[in-house]
FIVOVO-476664 format. One record per residue (C-alpha): z, x, y. Coordinates in steps of 0.001 Angstrom, whole numbers, padded with zeros to 6 digits, always signed. Layout:
% FIVOVO-476664
ZXY
...
% end
This chain:
% FIVOVO-476664
-116504+008450+183071
-113566+006940+183618
-115110+003585+184452
-116741+003994+180823
-113903+004768+178949
-112064+002226+180642
-114808-000158+179488
-114935+001052+176118
-110973+000613+175641
-111435-003195+176978
-114036-003880+175022
-112790-002732+171675
-109183-004782+172272
-110881-007879+172737
-113291-007368+169991
-110172-006839+167956
-107873-009659+169088
-111244-011835+168586
-111545-010711+165286
-107229-011417+164475
-107676-014806+166110
-111026-015496+163587
-109329-014538+160453
-107669-017247+157759
-104452-017307+156110
-103772-017584+151903
-100672-018616+151063
-098627-020339+148614
-095600-020052+145839
-095707-018519+142070
-093910-019935+140016
-092505-019220+136770
-093380-021768+133449
-091146-020280+131142
-088043-020383+133583
-088960-024087+134114
-090567-023208+137223
-087972-021124+139294
-089340-018660+141792
-091397-015614+140398
-090390-012616+142929
-092252-009109+142465
-095632-010494+141200
-098949-009567+142628
-101468-011173+144420
-104800-009349+145047
-108074-010661+146508
-110467-009299+144096
-113232-007070+145105
-110689-005576+147810
-107956-003909+148807
-106137-006691+150061
-102696-007372+148457
-099100-008588+148371
-096128-008974+146117
-093977-012190+145949
-090833-012159+148000
-087358-013267+146312
-088383-016773+146880
-091832-016666+144957
-093944-016510+148158
-096814-014903+149182
-098733-014878+152091
-102603-012644+153140
-104491-012360+156033
-108331-012281+155270
-111683-012801+157224
-113694-016226+156830
-115735-016433+153445
-115464-016899+149690
-113103-015305+147647
-111492-014837+144231
-107481-014467+144063
-106054-012593+141219
-102400-013586+140275
-100523-011307+138083
-097674-010395+136236
-096280-007633+133627
-096086-009515+130171
-097841-012908+132023
-101762-014463+131875
-103744-013556+135229
-105113-015735+136873
-108232-016044+138940
-108752-018683+141446
-111889-019374+144126
-111138-019733+147450
-112587-020771+150293
-110942-019463+153904
-112261-020610+157481
-111556-019068+160755
-107855-020247+162054
-107570-021849+158968
-104112-021366+156394
-105148-022058+152960
-102528-023244+150596
-102611-021959+146535
-099290-022462+144760
-099559-020911+140775
-098048-021219+137605
-097778-018438+135643
-096982-017955+132053
-097051-015649+128845
-099341-018644+127332
-100907-016978+124335
-101083-013773+126045
-100015-011126+123482
-098633-007498+124154
-102206-006120+122884
-103368-007309+125711
-101549-004893+128351
-100660-001839+129200
-096629-002126+130536
-096535+000646+133309
-093336-000409+134584
-090899-003289+134006
-087499-001519+134005
-087490-002444+137547
-086550-005755+137213
-082692-005968+136893
-082108-002623+138251
-083235-003667+141925
-080888-005050+144576
-083697-008105+144892
-084094-008944+141563
-080336-009154+141218
-079867-011378+144453
-082552-013662+142893
-080600-013866+139797
-077230-014994+141802
-078742-016721+143831
-080784-019054+140758
-077762-019179+138637
-075383-021918+138278
-072263-019325+137593
-070480-017374+140238
-070716-014328+140133
-072150-010593+141989
-074044-008397+140062
-074821-004228+141396
-077705-002718+139349
-079100+000542+139091
-080745+000894+142499
-077782-000163+144533
-075808+002289+142770
-078101+005524+143105
-078206+004669+147228
-074148+004671+147267
-074300+007713+145006
-072329+005853+142374
-071848+007903+139248
-069748+005300+137187
-068619+001911+137038
-065706+002230+138038
-066754+003037+141284
-069323+001091+141085
-067358-002545+140967
-065134-001669+143746
-068092-001196+145807
-068220-005193+145156
-066472-008098+146985
-062052-008499+146603
-062219-005617+144222
-060029-002398+144676
-059053+000588+142403
-055599+001764+142242
-055667+005771+143602
-054123+008224+140938
-054932+005239+138111
-057880+003772+136626
-056419+000601+137403
-059130-002344+138943
-057883-004923+141049
-059580-008190+141173
-058333-010378+143743
-054918-008640+144210
-054644-009001+140077
-054559-006283+138204
-055130-004950+134240
-053939-007886+132548
-055543-010629+134486
-058855-008773+133719
-061495-008546+131091
-064158-005661+130006
-067328-006372+127891
-070314-005047+127402
-073835-006690+126664
-071292-009804+126731
-068880-008345+123773
-065383-007109+124584
-064519-003556+123721
-061099-001945+123575
-058863-000078+125641
-058750+003922+125496
-055293+003517+126595
-052185+002680+125195
-050758+001350+128504
-053730-000674+129202
-055206-003644+128364
-059302-002730+129472
-061024+000191+128944
-061019+002746+131576
-064215+001941+133828
-064958+005608+135190
-065287+006684+131443
-069192+004524+131662
-071782+006508+133658
-074206+004903+135665
-076922+006592+133456
-076515+004197+130780
-076503+000968+132557
-078808-001546+134011
-076315-003295+136093
-073056-004388+136301
-071639-007926+136582
-068683-009112+137702
-067556-012846+137147
-064876-014479+138889
-065396-017953+138443
-063854-018644+134471
-066907-020007+132408
-065529-021248+128376
-068385-018711+127286
-065959-016039+127999
-062353-015685+126365
-059396-017557+127768
-057269-014347+128641
-059101-014430+132462
-057782-014729+135715
-058729-012424+138006
-062144-011157+136575
-064621-010342+133705
-066183-006579+133909
-069699-006862+132106
-071466-003748+131592
-075116-004795+130656
-076746-001107+129134
-080390-000076+129725
-082989-002170+127858
-086153+000178+128638
-089651-001488+128241
-092396+000932+129967
-093862+003686+128912
-092637+007015+127483
-091019+009215+129842
-088072+012130+129202
-085963+013024+132677
-083895+016048+132820
-080839+016097+135237
-078739+019053+136581
-075608+018758+139285
-073673+021197+140686
-070484+020329+142155
-066531+021533+143948
-063406+020044+145192
-062698+021583+148397
-058781+021547+147009
-059615+023322+143809
-062454+025668+144881
-059677+026705+147272
-056724+027239+145144
-055858+030943+145023
-054632+030704+141401
-056279+027784+139703
-054729+028127+136075
-054374+025431+133084
-052488+026341+130019
-054519+027776+127333
-055773+026148+124243
-058226+023366+125326
-061984+024453+125210
-064393+023342+128324
-066347+020808+126363
-063550+018543+126030
-063554+018323+121782
-060248+020151+120988
-058258+019026+118609
-054427+019505+117965
-051916+018267+115895
-048094+018945+114577
-047681+021648+112987
-046266+022685+109687
-042700+022531+109217
-041897+021773+113466
-038360+021497+112960
-037552+025037+111215
-040651+027191+112150
-042135+027647+115328
-045758+027160+114849
-046413+025731+118282
-049476+026770+120550
-049207+029580+123410
-047348+028250+126494
-049293+030876+128745
-052036+029966+130932
-055660+031043+131740
-057520+031302+135269
-060226+028952+135907
-063486+029225+138375
-063361+025311+139612
-066867+024940+139966
-068153+021844+137976
-071609+020391+137144
-073210+018487+134990
-076437+018069+132532
-077926+015070+131020
-081340+014186+129620
-082872+010848+128909
-086023+009151+127356
-087558+006064+126143
-091048+005036+124813
-092395+001787+123428
-094580+000789+120537
-096532-001735+119917
-095879-003858+116090
-098836-005788+114927
-100299-008736+116695
-097027-009787+118737
-094501-007122+117904
-092867-004429+120229
-090167-001676+119470
-088638-000063+122474
-086537+002657+122588
-083998+004544+124788
-081815+007424+124297
-079591+009482+126735
-077102+012113+126541
-074957+013791+128875
-072043+016387+129868
-070000+016540+133013
-066841+018245+134146
-065157+017907+136954
-061656+020103+139015
-059278+018456+140978
-056820+019482+143143
-053843+017867+145025
-052515+019583+147966
-049533+018783+150419
-047665+017215+147410
-044245+015523+147990
-042375+013663+145134
-038924+011963+145406
-037510+009950+142380
-034485+007954+141699
-034133+006293+145420
-030815+004250+146019
-031041+001332+148546
-029249+003647+151438
-032876+005740+150952
-031042+009199+149188
-033322+010208+146778
-031877+011743+143230
-034905+013815+143271
-036065+015599+146290
-039461+017773+145125
-042767+019262+146260
-046001+018014+144301
-049005+020074+142872
-051531+018672+140445
-054397+020781+138798
-056370+018758+136362
-060011+019627+134580
-061798+016648+132840
-064691+016161+130894
-066894+013659+129981
-069728+013095+127117
-072007+010261+126834
-074380+009515+123954
-076218+006496+123760
-079289+005189+121589
-080611+001500+121808
-083277+000001+119738
-085367-003130+121082
-087589-004943+118815
-089378-007914+120522
-090486-009737+116613
-092867-012412+119120
-092346-014942+122136
-089836-016562+120225
-087559-013702+118547
-085784-010370+119646
-083155-008400+118440
-081117-005327+120264
-079532-002606+118423
-076946-000601+121150
-074862+002309+119713
-072818+004249+122524
-070230+007356+121921
-068336+008183+124689
-065762+011477+124791
-063645+012017+127542
-060734+014983+128334
-058451+015763+130771
-056143+018902+130959
-053406+018433+133627
-050540+020700+135330
-047766+019336+137334
-045140+021289+138814
-042503+020187+141266
-039816+022528+142509
-036692+021179+144685
-033471+019340+144424
-032474+017604+141105
-029399+015809+141201
-026799+016905+138511
-029545+019394+137703
-030481+021614+140515
-028001+020378+143027
-028907+023707+145154
-032460+022676+145449
-033863+025413+142955
-035044+022931+140628
-038166+023644+138860
-040058+020780+136283
-044030+021489+134719
-045565+019604+132510
-048697+020268+130971
-050905+017518+129381
-054338+017217+127396
-055858+013719+126855
-058326+013509+124737
-060228+009712+123920
-063352+009062+122102
-064768+005561+121886
-067634+004202+119617
-069098+001167+120174
-071680-000346+118309
-073521-003642+118992
-076192-005699+117091
-077753-008553+119561
-080227-011480+118909
-082499-013963+120857
-084049-016592+119259
-085767-019449+120718
-085758-022383+118501
-088021-024878+120096
-088691-026249+123605
-085404-027674+123278
-083132-024975+121856
-082416-021050+121683
-079965-019505+119381
-078394-016217+120755
-075662-014090+119053
-074381-011270+118882
-071577-008850+116489
-069711-005595+117687
-067653-002965+115664
-065688-000456+117815
-063542+002063+117484
-061260+003702+120072
-059008+007111+119274
-056634+008906+121866
-054627+011754+121702
-052200+013678+123425
-051794+016832+121482
-048981+018672+122545
-047884+017544+125901
-045319+020667+127372
-042380+019679+129727
-039983+022109+130769
-037631+022217+133333
-035860+025065+134830
-033807+026634+138222
-034371+029638+139867
-031345+031649+140320
-030970+035273+141949
-031663+036905+138805
-034318+034867+138537
-035594+031740+136297
-033152+030050+133463
-034255+027481+131365
-031880+024105+132239
-030992+022297+128667
-028428+020008+129862
-030340+017531+128279
-032008+018234+125092
-035492+016665+126125
-035379+018303+129658
-037871+020645+127365
-040071+019221+124555
-042980+019111+123275
-044787+015190+122834
-047454+014807+120273
-049240+010995+120459
-052062+009323+118820
-053859+005947+119059
-056044+004482+116970
-057848+001009+117088
-060351-001053+115702
-062279-004315+117005
-064557-006676+115849
-066003-009339+117809
-068958-011909+117691
-070501-014417+119689
-072507-017438+118957
-073840-020013+120928
-076943-022893+120833
-078497-024141+123794
-080056-027876+123755
-082109-029117+126613
-082474-032943+127516
-082805-035467+129588
-086892-034419+130516
-088812-035645+133751
-091526-036645+135034
-093072-032770+135436
-091952-031669+132217
-088650-030396+133358
-085208-030801+131348
-082762-031553+133612
-079902-030803+131315
-078724-028665+128823
-075530-028325+126332
-074138-025082+125129
-072180-024977+122097
-070352-021832+121115
-068074-019659+119429
-066380-016039+119780
-064276-014270+117548
-062119-011212+117984
-060171-009386+115781
-058472-006210+116865
-055531-003318+115565
-054006-000989+116897
-052000+001624+115645
-049511+004083+117877
-047506+007023+116579
-045564+009614+118775
-043302+012433+118269
-041236+014499+120797
-039251+017649+119728
-036506+018456+122092
-036164+022207+122452
-031984+022884+123140
-031232+026038+124319
-028051+026923+122491
-024197+027865+123485
-022477+028477+120160
-021863+031061+118585
-023888+032864+121668
-024737+030955+124749
-028217+031646+125854
-028457+029196+128630
-028208+031746+131221
-031530+034102+129448
-033584+034771+132203
-037216+033351+131507
-040883+034317+132865
-042286+030415+133134
-045785+031418+133267
-045556+033510+130162
-042465+031251+127970
-043891+032411+124590
-041546+035274+125141
-038628+033072+124898
-040071+030026+122696
-041079+032315+119427
-040410+032602+115798
-038199+035525+116636
-035682+033706+118889
-035812+030667+116769
-034511+032501+113737
-031942+034171+115904
-030261+030640+117226
-031851+031185+121176
-032843+027603+120551
-032933+024060+118206
-035375+022032+117516
-034909+018326+116866
-036269+014797+117279
-034916+011547+118619
-033613+010653+114873
-031989+014564+114619
-032645+018549+113572
-033869+019439+109918
-030337+018240+108225
-031586+014979+109111
-034090+013575+106194
-036391+011189+108257
-035820+013184+111233
-039749+013585+111419
-040371+010313+111249
-042858+009061+114125
-042067+006588+116591
-044007+003801+116163
-045685+000476+116994
-048390-001439+115528
-050477-004331+116299
-052764-007002+115579
-054859-009862+117802
-056817-012608+116145
-058778-015114+118749
-060991-017826+117253
-062515-019978+119870
-065154-022431+120706
-066675-024387+123058
-069053-026741+124760
-070624-026786+128595
-072520-029230+129589
-075015-028319+132278
-076715-031242+134134
-078893-031313+137732
-078571-034367+139957
-081212-033341+142148
-080131-030748+144409
-076460-030938+142329
-076161-029212+139102
-073224-029585+137758
-071592-027239+134386
-068217-029069+132615
-066968-026885+129969
-064303-027506+127708
-062589-024598+125477
-060377-024122+122877
-058829-020998+121206
-056045-020545+118916
-054410-016940+119439
-052439-014840+117423
-050455-011455+118771
-048139-009421+116170
-046528-006552+117113
-044302-003887+114992
-042134-001401+116022
-040025+001387+115448
-038939+003339+118342
-036384+005243+120041
-035042+001858+121475
-034744+000375+118165
-035391+003126+115469
-034262+000451+112617
-037663-001303+113763
-038346-004930+114087
-041235-007199+114777
-042429-009978+116975
-045505-012792+117047
-046925-014342+119485
-048878-017235+118931
-050293-019697+121376
-053083-022700+120916
-054988-023075+124312
-057526-025485+125442
-059033-024968+128630
-061340-026686+130912
-063705-025625+133373
-065931-026989+136058
-068940-025475+137748
-070897-027169+141220
-073707-025811+142742
-075517-027922+145554
-078594-026225+147220
-078674-027318+150833
-082048-025496+150994
-084380-022783+149343
-081895-020445+150640
-078667-021643+150434
-076241-022370+148291
-073070-024390+148068
-070777-023916+144648
-067703-024882+143683
-065696-023914+140645
-062296-024930+138760
-060366-023655+135350
-057199-023310+133640
-057338-019747+131671
-054222-017844+130027
-052613-014340+130685
-051654-012314+127523
-048752-009988+127907
-050396-006509+126091
-049379-004610+122658
-047203-001536+124309
-045787-004195+126962
-043899-006084+124029
-043358-002975+122431
-039574-001290+122814
-040964+002469+123744
-040048+004767+126100
-043814+006016+127797
-042915+008613+130149
-044439+010161+132773
-044160+013186+135191
-041500+011290+137076
-041135+007865+135839
-040569+006066+132457
-041950+002848+131549
-040366+000512+128665
-041701-002204+126765
-040242-005980+126131
-040733-007673+123121
-039395-010126+124772
-042778-010944+127302
-045065-013931+126690
-048283-015349+127914
-048815-016758+131736
-050702-020268+132501
-053374-019595+135436
-055085-022106+137474
-058240-021036+138977
-060493-022381+142175
-062978-021588+144205
-065728-022559+147291
-068587-020546+147793
-071273-020865+150856
-074477-018244+150387
-077762-017690+152040
-080492-015508+150842
-082635-015432+154232
-085162-012765+152701
-085431-011012+149307
-083118-008170+149679
-080273-009922+152098
-077565-012301+151325
-074544-013829+153691
-072045-015290+152047
-068400-016627+152414
-065932-017747+149378
-062308-019404+148995
-060427-019179+146527
-056636-019641+145301
-054838-018906+141995
-051586-020652+140889
-049982-018750+137594
-047120-019882+135737
-044761-017786+134535
-046458-014540+135885
-045774-011057+134494
-044740-008272+136773
-043832-004645+136623
-040536-004575+137782
-037720-001854+138558
-035026-002445+136260
-031239-001702+136829
-031497+001523+135390
-029743+005013+136791
-033220+006641+136396
-035520+004024+138237
-037113+003211+134925
-039923+000442+134954
-040398-002730+132730
-042555-005450+131912
-041092-009430+132680
-041743-012733+133657
-040212-012659+136347
-040361-016102+138465
-041401-019837+137367
-044759-019433+139170
-046784-017331+141441
-049971-017900+144029
-052760-015897+145819
-055041-017225+148327
-057683-015761+150006
-061410-015245+151772
-064443-012746+151005
-067152-012241+153438
-070310-010299+152262
-073406-009056+154377
-076309-007279+153149
-079343-007090+156003
-082537-005456+156422
-081691-004322+160212
-084858-003061+161329
-088367-002390+159709
-090237+001039+161229
-093812+000093+160084
-095824-002746+158391
-095722-001624+155098
-092149-001163+154770
-092301+002377+154043
-089554+003227+156836
-086218+000468+157635
-082767+000723+158016
-080659-001592+155844
-076819-002504+155967
-073865-004435+153803
-070687-005173+154025
-068111-007053+152134
-064571-007800+152977
-061346-009626+151784
-058445-011090+152394
-055757-012355+150597
-051959-013369+150680
-049785-013493+147401
-046266-014968+146843
-044374-015356+143827
-041014-016427+142816
-038621-013547+141739
-035906-015066+139682
-032771-012917+138302
-031399-015632+136101
-035021-016216+134362
-035522-012580+133218
-031544-012305+132200
-031875-015840+129753
-035259-014618+128619
-034879-011256+127576
-031051-011616+126587
-029606-009252+128904
-031877-006679+127683
-033794-005663+130410
-031440-006700+133359
-033244-006687+137195
-031331-007747+140179
-034407-008529+142560
-033733-007098+145999
-035749-010494+147582
-035807-013984+146112
-039757-014091+146502
-042253-011245+146997
-046145-010281+146924
-048145-009458+143903
-048190-005865+142261
-051499-004399+143597
-052528-006949+145795
-054082-005859+149304
-054196-008574+151494
-057432-006675+153136
-060317-005117+151466
-063177-003623+153336
-066809-002165+151669
-069166-001202+154357
-072655+000906+154051
-075744+001963+156265
-078746+003114+154669
-082148+004718+155341
-085112+004162+153516
-088505+006643+154601
-091557+006967+151891
-094236+008857+152194
-096922+010496+150586
-098638+007163+149489
-095184+005714+148469
-095081+009221+145720
-092018+010320+148208
-089018+008922+149672
-085826+009417+151301
-082696+007575+150887
-079621+008698+152849
-076410+006319+153053
-072540+006395+154750
-070403+004417+152456
-066673+003192+153530
-064447+001753+151289
-060527+000759+152995
-057576-001146+151253
-054467-002112+153075
-050923-001567+151910
-050322-002955+148496
-047289-003383+146127
-046782-000772+143252
-043120-002303+141675
-041277-004964+143204
-037832-003214+144335
-034232-004339+142453
-030643-003563+143692
-031205-003833+147579
-033908-001299+147537
-037330-002151+149261
-040612-002686+146927
-042046+000416+145865
-045847+000077+148153
-048983+002352+148200
-049973+002702+151411
-053521+001815+153016
-056272+004595+152819
-059883+005049+153554
-062363+007017+152086
-066076+007934+153487
-069163+009041+151729
-072396+010258+152700
-075410+010350+149869
-078836+011660+150337
-081289+011211+147631
-085037+011765+147690
-088147+012056+145327
-090314+014817+146534
-093122+013848+144009
-093842+012476+140689
-091823+014365+138629
-089072+015884+141422
-086134+014277+142726
-082822+015948+144878
-079483+014723+146268
-076658+015936+148031
-073484+013555+147731
-070053+014485+149735
-067696+012199+149048
-063837+011218+150559
-065055+013059+154310
-061752+011440+155589
-059870+013381+152947
-056511+010934+154138
-053058+011477+152770
-052340+009192+149574
-049219+007782+150344
-046806+005898+148092
-043055+004939+149894
-039877+002566+148964
-039261+000028+151601
-035816+000333+153004
-033525-001353+155467
-033198+002521+157067
-036843+002834+157061
-040010+003892+154555
-039048+007172+152095
-041690+008879+150982
-042035+008312+147035
-045531+010679+146731
-048313+012066+149040
-051081+014115+148782
-054661+015102+149590
-057526+014708+147251
-059746+016855+148974
-063456+016632+149330
-066169+016450+146851
-069621+017970+147050
-072349+017683+144589
-075867+018948+144903
-078234+016988+142086
-081824+017678+140710
-083792+016053+138494
-087079+016175+136878
-089006+013983+135101
-091929+014577+132799
% end
């Protein structure tokens, strides 16, 4: 029996080997006629009448193994004409069958589109686009964002090479260059900022539910506005084309610090949905009509809810309308523990403020998006996008300890309550038109509006005495209520025409002209009023009255105002001053008209794009502020000629060598040029009307290789030389105020980037189980001149600085950035179910926050790393579950001031872990 079994196994093995050796192979490459015969990935190749099939890889290649015989091969791709080809296969022979697919006379009524949304959301599709593009850019799509547990655009872009986010803010740094050096667009059109201090909108307000992918251009192209040095982040909204669907998402999440708070309380007033409105009360100087200063206790368990849906409809012979909509609400609780805060630190390292630091916050995000795409025919398409985002954050910051001259016994207490609400509305109309085989016309227009309110921020200073807390009213602003409103409207337009020339013998065009126009017209209105509450000393002093810090309504009320316990005034004065209620204001308008011509030509393996852009820029700012109550104005005018050159050399089918060079500029922002004092919790920032634009020279050299459809290896060297760089600096003042200056004649950044994505192991032949990983590393060196005389002369002595050093690093520039991830993917149930688990790590090294003066060292944000775990599972066709754990290492976030005697901790805290459980159901 043993012999018979052994003989049977040997016979079967020999037969199997014999059959395998007798098989033949059909292989080839599919190309896309609609894109000048570029490779066509993800197309279907099927042996008719059998189950033998394959999909083309990122290079359009396929391979099938079949027994000898006669077959018909079917080549197909969504929206293209299917092609059938007869093939005869002999034993041990490889037959090459290449095929070009095109839409031809194919109309939409001839096909049922099952899914085309995968196209630019998949990692492999975006890598193909990166490989074929002449421009140097990176993209991250919805598939990769989901795998890495990313829920917003801000955390999406920091997963790419050379980009980091400043802790505690929404500042994005690209290659060490911060907010003013970068730009943000949506579908190629600019969008306004929702923060008066920032040029760019907070990217974390954009949920990944609304995006197809995010593209980061680090190399300048003439199609962009010239205010570009670090990079441009383009948010590409979803363009749905598939069958109808409806999806519901739920999420529950907690922050370990917040849930561990025994007394998570925030000021009464704002509602839980983030739509509360408040305005300056009637008769604010003579009547006490302000909201309560009491607190509500919260249960810090957060969550989210979202719905999305889409469908497509055929219109006529060739037309098609695609509709997509989504709406969601999410909230979050945050707490910073083990906090330390110091301020007004001198060169000897002695702090004028030495305090503990406590932070609680509740935030919301309500997002709604609707878009409609109308494909009129194969040559014309129009899209309309409308996006509304409402965000709110309610914060409570508290510190206790030593405050020089206010709490010399270490018994000081400062508390600030703030509610901030922003509403953004983006409306875009986009068109694509194929005028002929040679030319296309693309256009886009947008109207965007944003409104930000800080309605009734409260600030109180107290001292703890043996008898209890008393209000510290040594200076009137020590206790105040602050109201701020910002409104910004923006119109923008893009127009471009492409014209191909120089057709070769294969019918492909080697050259292309692109001529275009960009216009941007923005205006901003800003108002702020601060009401100072001064405890009276005459005829009766109330400075020693004991108060309850958790119920200040018992002191600040109408009765006590009538009885002269305290007075209310603005910086202009009290009720006896006729214009006391005139707010601090600044308004700005920006007009940019730009035209460009790009010439692209393919010299065999070398493709070159030579561009020239011209812009006329006008920026006006008017103000009336505490520093200049009479008001003033200033105009910045600039005409810029901006050349650019991009070269791409195809070393082989899988490798490219790229080069980029350009000249750009950097504009100061409205708020930076307005003499307005913006007070943070323990720090103040002051605008500088003498600020002017910088000029930038940019250089890139990149080698890249694409081994397989979802793999890439690239190495990049880059450099930037900046004339008259703009920096945040600590100006000469007793309170260490920060302002903005052109700090020297020059500055430069040089560095290198490495990116590697690879499938490490495939556990079966059908790719249902695989382990993949990715890493990107960026190293940069920055240096700039620091010139006191230049600052003194150009600001007419109004922003005096005494730099500690004659050279320094760029603010926000981390010498080392690292992102790494490891993912395991598993499919089962005939690929209807899957599980993806990912570990992701992010690290940045020390970076300068503000440049040191008066023999003090720089303010430096210390290095920190973040480790996340993400598990996402599709259990069936309809159900999906997810578990996300973020900030597992929970490092101490720390800012120090470097001094000869040693580093002084200016600010430090822990954020805690964030845990979330996600569920979705798709109908």
